[in-house]
C-alpha positions in Angstrom: 125.0 77.3 94.9 124.2 75.6 98.2 122.4 76.9 101.3 125.5 76.5 103.5 127.7 78.8 101.4 128.7 82.4 102.2 127.5 83.5 98.8 124.0 82.2 99.5 123.8 83.4 103.1 125.1 86.9 102.7 124.5 87.8 99.0 121.8 85.8 97.2 119.2 85.2 100.1 119.2 88.8 101.5 118.7 90.2 98.0 115.9 87.8 97.1 114.2 88.4 100.5 114.3 92.1 100.1 112.9 92.1 96.6 110.2 89.6 97.6 109.0 91.9 100.4 109.1 95.1 98.3 107.6 93.8 95.1 103.8 93.8 94.5 101.9 90.6 95.2 101.1 89.8 91.5 104.8 89.8 90.6 106.1 87.7 93.6 105.9 84.3 91.7 107.7 85.7 88.7 110.5 87.2 91.0 110.8 83.9 92.8 110.9 82.0 89.5 113.7 84.2 88.2 115.6 83.8 91.5 115.2 80.0 91.3 116.6 80.0 87.8 119.6 82.1 88.8 120.1 79.9 91.9 120.1 76.7 89.7 122.2 78.3 86.9 124.9 79.0 89.5 125.9 75.4 89.2 126.0 75.4 85.3 123.9 76.9 82.5 123.6 73.6 80.7 121.8 72.1 83.8 119.4 75.0 83.7 118.4 74.3 80.1 117.5 70.8 81.1 115.4 72.2 83.9 113.6 74.7 81.6 112.9 72.0 79.0 111.4 69.8 81.8 109.2 72.7 82.9 108.0 73.4 79.3 107.2 69.7 78.7 105.3 69.2 81.9 103.4 72.4 81.5 102.1 71.5 78.1 101.6 67.8 78.9 99.5 68.8 81.9 97.4 71.1 79.7 96.9 68.3 77.2 95.9 65.8 79.8 93.3 68.2 81.1 92.0 69.2 77.7 91.3 65.5 76.7 90.2 64.3 80.1 87.1 62.6 78.7 88.7 60.3 76.2 91.7 58.0 75.9 94.0 60.7 74.6 94.4 61.9 78.2 95.9 58.6 79.2 98.2 58.7 76.1 99.5 62.1 77.0 100.1 61.0 80.6 102.0 58.0 79.3 104.1 60.2 77.0 104.8 62.6 79.9 105.9 59.8 82.2 108.2 58.3 79.5 109.8 61.7 78.7 110.4 62.5 82.4 111.8 59.1 83.1 113.8 59.3 79.8 115.5 62.5 80.9 116.2 61.0 84.3 117.4 57.7 82.7 119.8 59.4 80.3 121.3 62.0 82.6 121.5 59.9 85.7 122.0 56.4 84.5 123.5 56.8 81.0 127.1 56.3 82.2 126.0 53.5 84.5 124.3 51.5 81.7 127.2 52.0 79.3 129.7 50.8 82.0 127.7 47.7 82.8 127.2 46.9 79.1 130.9 47.1 78.6 131.5 44.7 81.5 128.9 42.3 80.0 130.7 42.5 76.6 134.0 41.8 78.3 132.6 38.6 79.9 131.4 37.2 76.6 133.0 36.6 73.2 131.6 39.9 71.9 134.4 42.3 71.0 132.4 45.4 71.6 133.1 48.5 73.6 130.9 51.6 74.0 132.8 54.8 74.5 132.2 56.5 77.9 129.5 59.1 77.2 130.8 61.3 80.0 127.3 62.5 80.9 127.2 65.0 83.7 124.5 64.6 86.4 122.3 67.7 86.7 121.9 68.5 90.4 118.4 67.9 91.8 117.1 66.1 88.7 115.7 63.3 90.8 113.8 65.7 93.0 112.2 67.9 90.3 111.5 64.9 88.1 109.5 63.2 90.8 107.6 66.4 91.5 106.7 66.8 87.8 105.6 63.2 87.7 103.3 63.5 90.7 101.8 66.7 89.2 100.9 64.9 85.9 99.5 61.8 87.6 97.4 63.9 90.0 96.0 66.0 87.1 95.1 62.8 85.3 93.5 61.2 88.4 91.6 64.4 89.1 93.3 64.9 92.5 94.4 68.4 91.6 93.3 71.0 89.0 95.6 71.7 86.1 97.8 74.8 86.4 97.1 77.1 83.5 99.6 79.8 84.5 103.0 78.9 83.2 104.9 81.0 85.8 103.1 79.3 88.6 103.8 75.7 87.4 107.4 76.7 86.6 107.8 78.0 90.1 106.4 74.8 91.6 108.9 72.7 89.8 111.9 75.0 90.2 111.3 76.7 93.6 114.8 77.0 94.9 114.3 76.2 98.6 113.6 72.5 97.8 115.0 72.3 94.2 118.3 70.5 94.7 117.8 68.5 98.0 114.1 68.1 98.6 111.8 67.6 100.3 109.7 66.3 97.4 106.7 68.7 97.4 103.3 67.6 96.0 101.7 70.2 93.8 98.4 69.7 95.6 100.0 70.7 98.9 101.1 74.1 97.7 98.6 74.8 94.8 96.7 77.3 97.0 99.9 78.9 98.2 101.0 79.6 94.7 97.9 81.8 94.3 97.8 83.4 97.7 100.2 83.1 100.7 100.9 85.0 103.8 104.2 86.9 103.9 103.9 88.1 107.5 106.4 88.6 110.4 105.3 85.5 112.3 105.8 83.2 109.3 109.1 84.9 108.4 110.5 84.7 112.0 109.5 81.1 112.3 111.2 80.5 108.9 114.4 82.1 110.1 114.5 80.0 113.2 113.9 76.8 111.2 116.5 77.7 108.6 119.2 78.5 111.3 118.4 75.2 113.0 119.0 73.4 109.7 122.2 75.4 109.1 123.5 74.4 112.6 122.8 70.7 111.8 124.6 70.9 108.5 127.6 73.1 109.2 128.2 72.6 112.9 127.3 68.9 113.2 127.2 67.0 109.9 130.4 68.6 108.5 132.3 67.7 111.6 131.4 64.0 111.3 132.0 64.1 107.5 135.7 64.6 108.2 136.0 61.4 110.2 133.6 59.4 107.9 135.5 60.4 104.8 138.9 59.6 106.3 137.7 56.2 107.5 136.1 55.2 104.1 139.1 56.6 102.2 141.6 54.6 104.2 143.1 51.5 102.4 141.5 48.3 103.7 144.8 46.9 105.1 145.4 50.1 107.0 142.0 50.5 108.6 141.6 49.4 112.2 138.4 48.0 113.7 138.0 50.9 116.0 138.3 53.5 113.2 136.0 51.5 111.0 133.3 51.6 113.6 134.0 55.2 114.4 133.7 56.0 110.6 130.3 54.3 110.1 128.9 55.9 113.3 130.2 59.3 112.1 128.6 58.7 108.6 125.3 57.7 110.3 125.3 61.1 112.0 126.6 62.9 109.0 123.9 61.7 106.6 121.1 62.3 109.1 122.1 65.8 110.1 122.9 66.7 106.5 119.6 65.4 105.1 117.4 66.7 107.9 119.4 69.9 108.1 118.8 70.7 104.4 115.1 69.8 104.9 114.9 72.2 107.8 116.6 74.9 105.8 114.2 74.3 102.9 111.2 74.4 105.2 112.5 77.5 106.8 113.2 79.2 103.5 109.7 78.3 102.4 108.2 80.0 105.4 110.2 83.1 104.8 108.5 83.4 101.4 105.1 82.3 102.7 105.1 78.6 101.7 104.4 75.8 104.2 106.2 72.6 103.3 105.4 69.3 105.0 107.9 67.7 107.5 110.5 65.4 106.0 112.2 63.8 109.0 110.8 62.7 112.3 113.7 61.5 114.5 114.3 58.3 112.5 117.1 57.0 114.8 114.6 56.5 117.6 112.7 53.9 115.5 112.2 50.4 116.9 111.8 48.6 113.5 112.8 49.1 109.9 109.2 49.8 109.0 109.1 52.6 111.6 112.4 53.9 110.4 110.9 54.5 106.9 107.9 56.2 108.4 110.4 58.7 109.9 113.2 58.9 107.3 112.8 61.1 104.2 109.1 61.1 104.6 108.3 62.9 101.3 110.2 60.2 99.4 108.7 57.3 101.3 105.2 58.7 100.7 105.9 59.3 97.0 106.9 55.7 96.5 103.9 54.5 98.5 101.4 56.5 96.6 102.8 56.4 93.0 104.5 52.9 93.0 103.6 50.6 95.9 99.8 51.2 95.8 99.5 51.1 92.0 101.4 47.8 92.1 98.7 46.5 94.4 100.2 47.4 97.7 99.1 44.8 100.3 95.7 44.3 98.9 96.5 41.1 97.1 98.3 37.9 98.3 101.2 38.0 100.8 103.6 36.8 98.1 102.5 39.8 95.9 103.0 42.2 98.8 106.5 41.0 99.4 107.3 41.3 95.7 105.9 44.8 95.7 108.1 45.8 98.6 111.2 44.5 96.9 110.3 46.4 93.8 109.8 49.6 95.7 113.1 49.3 97.6 114.9 48.3 94.5 113.7 51.6 92.9 114.4 53.5 96.1 118.0 52.3 96.0 118.6 53.1 92.3 116.8 56.5 92.7 119.6 57.5 95.1 122.4 56.8 92.7 123.6 54.9 89.7 125.5 52.2 91.5 124.8 48.6 92.4 125.8 49.4 96.0 122.8 51.7 96.2 120.6 48.9 94.9 122.0 46.6 97.6 121.3 49.2 100.2 117.7 49.5 99.1 117.2 45.7 98.8 118.6 45.2 102.3 116.0 47.5 103.7 113.4 45.7 101.6 114.5 42.4 102.9 114.0 43.4 106.5 110.7 45.0 105.7 109.6 41.6 104.4 111.1 39.8 107.4 109.2 42.0 109.8 106.0 41.5 107.8 106.5 37.7 107.9 106.0 37.9 111.7 109.4 39.1 113.1 107.7 42.4 114.1 105.5 40.5 116.6 108.5 38.9 118.2 110.3 42.3 118.1 107.5 44.0 119.9 107.9 41.5 122.8 111.5 42.3 123.3 112.9 45.0 125.7 112.7 48.4 123.9 116.4 49.1 124.0 116.9 45.8 122.1 114.5 47.0 119.5 116.4 50.2 119.1 119.7 48.3 118.9 118.4 46.0 116.2 117.1 48.9 114.1 120.2 51.0 114.4 122.5 48.0 113.6 120.6 47.2 110.4 120.5 50.9 109.4 124.2 51.3 110.0 125.2 48.1 108.1 123.1 49.4 105.2 124.9 52.8 105.4 128.1 51.0 104.7 126.7 49.9 101.3 125.3 53.4 100.8 128.6 55.1 101.4 131.0 52.6 99.9 132.2 53.1 96.3 131.4 49.5 95.3 130.9 46.0 96.6 134.6 45.4 97.0 135.0 48.5 99.1 131.9 47.6 101.2 133.2 44.1 101.8 136.6 45.2 102.9 135.0 47.8 105.2 132.8 45.1 106.8 135.9 42.9 107.3 137.6 45.8 109.1 134.5 46.2 111.3 134.1 42.5 112.3 137.7 41.2 112.1 139.7 42.8 114.9 142.8 44.6 113.7 144.9 47.2 115.5 146.7 49.2 112.9 149.4 51.6 114.1 148.9 54.1 111.3 145.4 54.8 112.6 146.8 56.5 115.7 147.2 59.6 113.5 143.6 59.5 112.7 142.6 59.2 116.3 144.7 62.2 117.3 143.1 64.3 114.6 139.5 63.5 115.2 139.0 62.2 118.8 139.3 65.5 120.6 137.2 67.6 122.9 135.4 69.4 120.1 134.3 66.1 118.5 133.2 64.7 121.9 131.0 67.8 122.4 129.5 67.6 118.9 128.9 63.8 119.5 127.0 64.4 122.7 124.9 67.1 121.0 124.3 64.8 118.0 123.1 61.9 120.2 120.7 64.2 122.2 119.5 65.9 119.0 118.7 62.5 117.4 116.1 61.9 120.1 113.0 63.9 121.1 114.6 65.2 124.3 114.7 68.8 123.1 111.1 68.6 122.0 109.9 67.1 125.3 111.8 69.8 127.2 110.3 72.5 125.1 106.8 71.1 125.4 107.3 70.9 129.2 108.3 74.5 129.4 105.3 75.5 127.3 103.0 73.5 129.6 104.5 75.1 132.7 104.2 78.6 131.1 100.6 78.1 130.3 99.8 76.8 133.8 101.4 79.6 135.7 101.1 83.2 134.7 104.4 84.2 136.1 106.2 81.6 134.0 104.2 82.6 131.0 105.2 86.3 131.4 108.8 85.2 132.0 108.8 82.9 128.9 107.4 85.7 126.8 110.5 87.8 127.6 113.1 85.1 127.8 112.1 83.0 124.8 112.5 85.7 122.2 115.9 86.7 123.7 117.0 83.0 123.6 115.9 82.5 120.0 117.6 85.7 118.9 120.8 84.7 120.7 120.6 81.2 119.2 120.2 82.7 115.7 123.1 85.1 116.1 125.3 82.5 117.7 124.7 80.0 115.0 125.3 82.5 112.2 128.6 83.6 113.8 129.8 80.1 114.4 128.7 78.9 110.9 130.3 81.9 109.2 133.5 81.4 111.1 133.5 77.7 110.1 132.8 78.4 106.5 135.5 81.1 106.4 138.1 79.0 108.1 137.3 75.6 106.5 136.9 74.8 102.8 135.5 71.4 103.7 131.7 71.8 103.1 130.7 68.5 101.3 127.5 68.5 99.3 126.4 64.8 99.3 123.4 65.4 97.0 125.8 65.4 93.9 125.3 61.6 93.8 121.5 61.9 93.8 
C-alpha cells in the first residue's frame, strides 16, 4: 500500500485516524502498531515476517546491550546486533547482485562454475527500518538514549507506517518522548493534513507528470533518442525524483502530525544549492545526517589528515550509492558525488564562491543532473548511450510522437509550478504576508479569515484533482521499490 493510492486515502487512513482518536491513550501505540503491520502486510505477508523478526531481534539486543552495559558483553551484543541487521539487509537487498557478479567473474576465468539465481525478493522499506534499528542499538550502547523496555513502543518506532517504506529515517531519540506522550490536538492534526496534502500534490500532480516523460526518454532505444528528448528526459527525471522524494517526506511528516508525532524535515530546497556540499545539506537530510553520525565521524571524519578525510568521503558516498540499490550504476552515482565533494574540499569551493551566483547554481545543477543519469539508467551501457544522445546532436524523426504527447499546455503549466516550487519563492511570499499581517491589524484580521478559507480550498482542490488523476490514470510509479 502506498500513500498515493485510493485504498490508502479513502479506506485505510480514515479508519486508522478514527480509531486513533476514539481509543484510550494507553492503547494508541498498540493500535498504531497493528495498523502499521496491516499497512506493511498489504505488500506481502512474507515481507511482514521479516519486519517482525527484525523488531524482535532489535528489541532483545537492545535489552541485552543495556543489561551488560558495564562490561565487554555490551559491545559484543552491539556487534552481533549490527551483523544481524546488516546480514538481513545484505541477503535480501544484495543477494541477487552478489550472485550475478560472481557468475560474471566465473565466466571471465577458467572456472566453470555457475550459481543459480536465488530470485530473492526485496522487502519494501528494509533499508529505512534497518538503519533506524541500527541507530537505536548504537545510541543505546553509547548512552545517547535510554533502552526501550516496552516491546510495543519499540516495535512502533521501527514499523511506524508514515515513514516505514520511504523515510525519513527517524532517530529513536527524536521521538522517544512522543512514544510515551504526544499531543493529538486539532492544531497538530490540521497542520498535518495541510502538510500531507502538499506532499500528495507534489507526488501525484507534479512528480507523476514528469515520470511519464522521463520513463519514455529512458526507455527509448539509443539509436532512436534525439538530443532534445534526452535532455527533456533528464530534466523531467530531476523534477520527478525531487518532488516524489520530498512529496513522500511531506506526506510522512503530515501523517506523523495527525497522530501526534513531530518528524524532522528531510528536504530543504536542494536545487537552489550552489555547491555539491550544500546540495547534500539540503537533500535527504535524514540519510545524510545518518551517514555523517554513524559512518563518517566514526571513520575519523575530518579530524585526521586531509588524505584520510578524502578517503572517508569516498567510503561514505560509496556506501550511500550502494544503499540506494544493488547496482554498480548506483555506486557510480554515489562516487561521482563523492568526487566533487573532494574536489570542492581541495579548494574548488573557494574559487566557486568568487563566481557569479547563477554560475554556481548552474554548476551544481549540471553535476546533479549528470549523476541522475547514472541513478536512473539500468546499467553503465544504458547510461553511456544516454550521455551520447545528450551531447552528440541527433534529430530523430520518431521523437516527434514523443514531443506531441508530452510537450503540451498541461506539461508547461506543471513545469512552471515545479520550477517555482523548487525555490523558496512560496516561502518568501508567505513570510512576507505574515509580516504584513502582524504589522497592520486590518491585514491580520483579513488574513485570519482568508487564510483558513484558502487552506481549506487548497486541500479540497488537491484531493479532488488527485482523486481524478488516480481514477483516470493507472500510472502511479513507486520508485522506492529499488531502495
